[in-house]
N, C-alpha and C positions, 0 to 999 in steps of 0.2 A: 221625301217630305214635301207636301204641297206648300208652295210659296203663297203668302198673303195676297189677296186681291183687293181691288177697290170697287165698291158697288154704289149704285144710285138708288136711294129710296125716294118715294114721292108722296107728297101731301097735296090734295086738291080740296080746299075748303068747301067747294060746291058739292062735294060728295060726302064729306065727313067733317063734323064740327069738333074742333079740338078745344074742349071746354076748359081744361086746366093748363093751357099753354102758358099763361102768365106765371102761374105758380112754378111750372117746370123751368121756365126761363130764369126766374129769380133764383131757384135752387142751384141751377147749373152755374150761374154767375157767382153765387156765394161760396159754394163748396167745390167748384171745379169739375163736377160731373153730376149726372142724373141718369138713373136706370130707366129703361122703358122697354116696350116690346113693339115690333112692327111687322106687318105682313110683307111677304116677299113673293107673292103669287105662287108660281110653280118652280121657282129657282132653287133647286136642290143642291147646287154646287157651292153654296155659301158656307163658310166655315168660321169657327171661333178665331178671332184675331184679324179678320178682314176689316179694312177701313171702309167707312161709309160716309156719304154726303147726302143730305136731305134736300130735295128739290121742292120748292113751293111753286105749284102749277095752278092753272085754272083761272087765275085773276092776277092783275098786277098789284105789287111788283112780283115778277116771276124770277126765280133763280135759286141759288143755294142759300139756305138759312141755317144750316146746322151741320155738324160733323161729329164723328165719334168712332166707336169700335163695336164690332159684333162680338157678343160674349157667349153665344150658344150655337149649337147646330140647329138647322131648320126642324120645326115640329108642326105637324098638321093639327089644326084646331078649327072650330066653327068660324065661318067668315064674319068679318067685322060689320057687314051690312045687315046681319040678322037673318039672312037666308039660310036654307037648309044645306047649302054647299059648304065645303071646307076650303081652307087655304093654308099655306105654310107661313109660320111666324119664326122670327129669331129674337132673342134678347139682345138689347143694344145698350151702350153707355155713351151718352153725349159728353164730349169735351167742350163743345161750343154749341149754344142754342140761342137763337134770337127770334123775336117777332119779325116777320118779313119787312114791315115798315121801319124797323129799328136798324137792321143791318142785313144786307143781302149781296151776294155775288151775282150780278144781273145775268139773265138768260142771254141777252144780246152780246154781252161780253164773252160768255162761254162759247157761243157760236162763232164769234170772231177769232178767238184764240185757238179753238179746237173744232174746226168745222167737220172733221172726220167722225166726231162722236155724235150720237143721237141724244139730244138733250131734252126731249119731251116724250119719254116712254109712257106707255099706257098703264103700266103697273110697276111696282117696286121690284128690285132684284136685278136690274140691268148692270152688267159689268162695264167699268170704264176701260177703254182700250189702253193697252200697255204704253203706247206712244203718247198718251194724254195724261197719264197719272202724275208725272213730275210737273207738267204745266198747270194742272189743276191744283196741286198742292201749293205751288208758288203763287197762283192767282188768289187762292183763299188766304194765304198768309199775308199777301199785300192788302187785301180788303180788311183783315183783322188789324193790321198795323203791328208795330213792335209791341210786345206784351207789356213793356214797362212805360210806354209812351202815354201821355195824357190824351183823353178823347178829343178828337178834332175832326174837322171836315177834311176828307182826303180825296184827291182827284188822281185818276190813273189814265194814262194814254197808252193805247195799244195799237193794233193793226190799223193801217190807213188813217191814222190820226183821229180815230173816233174817241171821244172823251166820255168818261163816266164819272159821276160824282156820287159818293155814298156818304150819308150822314150817319154817325154811329153814337150810341150811348151805351156804355157798358161799365161794369164794376172793375176797378183795377187793383192789382196787388200793390202794396205799399212800396213806392219807388225808393224809400230809404233803405229797404232791405237789399235792393239791387246795388245801390251805391256802396253799402257796407261790404257786400260780397266781393265786388270788384276791387275795393280798397284793400281787402285782405289777400285775395287770390290773384289779383292782376286781371288784365283784359285779354290774355291769351287763352285759347281753347284748352280746357282741362283734358280733352281726349287726344286731339291731334296736334296741339301746340300752335295752331294758326293764329297769327296776330294781325288784325286788320291795319294797324298803324304801320307795321313793317312792310306790308304789301301796298297800301294805298296812301301812305304818308299821313298828313294832317287830316285828310278827309276821313280816314278810318279810325282816327284816334278815339278810344273809348267805346267803339262799337263792338258789342258782343251780346249774345243771348245769355240769360241766366236760367239754369236748370235746377228744379227742386228735386232733391234726392228722395224726399218723402212727399209726393204730390198730394194736393187736397183730395184728389179723386180716390186715393187709397185710405187717407185718414178718416174720410167721411164726416169731417167736422171742421169748423173754423179753428185756426190755431196760429200762433205766432212763431214762425220759423226762425231758427238761428242762422243768420246770413253766413257765418263762418263754417258751421258744421253741417247745415242742411242744404246749402246751395253751392253751385259751381258754375263758373263761366264756361260756356261752350259755343262754338260757332254754329250758324244755322244748319249746316249739313249734318254735323254730329248730333245736334239737338233733335232733328227730324228722325235720325236713325235710333236714338235712344228711345223714342216714342213709337218706333216701328213695331215693336212686339208688346204683347200683354202676357205677363207683367212686364214692366219697363226693363230694358237692359240697364245694367249697372255701368258706371264709368269704366270700371276695370274690365268688364266683359267686352265693351266696345273697343277699348285699347288693345285687348288681346286679338280681337277680330282684325283690326287694322294691321297688326304685326304678322298676320297670316296663319 
């Protein structure tokens, strides 16, 4: 069975005007996802379940402005530029989408962290090197910040002391749900049992991700989750693995996987 891959999609506003971007950004923030379709040039090896990141190119700020999952196999359709030629398209589902001036993982940061990867492809459908996937996921998570944290200005320092500042505005889930979930279930990972306080002492006390068993991306509408029945504390590693597949892995399935 083919393992999921990570691909780069590209958007250059000098070539194509994204007229409903604001609407799509708003819907992704409110509901947790938004369906779309994107051209991938001649890349036939893309498959349902692949991870994608969307690069904003052509004008500053340049860098990654969105992420999500491929939800179909490539299909040939008329080219988006209106010419008589055709190109391949895939259906996609955003899990994060921002205007470039709202939040972006800067191109110069990507180049500093992963110089072996080509970050300015001429068309969509370029695969991310296997040795860059984990670094890319970590850098994107750092830019997004903890999912339950309040919006703030964040600074990150990486290779050779180069500093990048990203200002972000986004809609947050209600932090009271997070607190209620942890109050009931505790702060240890529901999958592997890792407890940050046990490992890092007072520094790690209370630190944990919260996983929604019925994510907004599947309910397709705003709802009030039950922090006890609909949410579980999970460590960042297990959280990433739960979201690695579409549909999402269950807590029980990932536990079984860990047990071999």
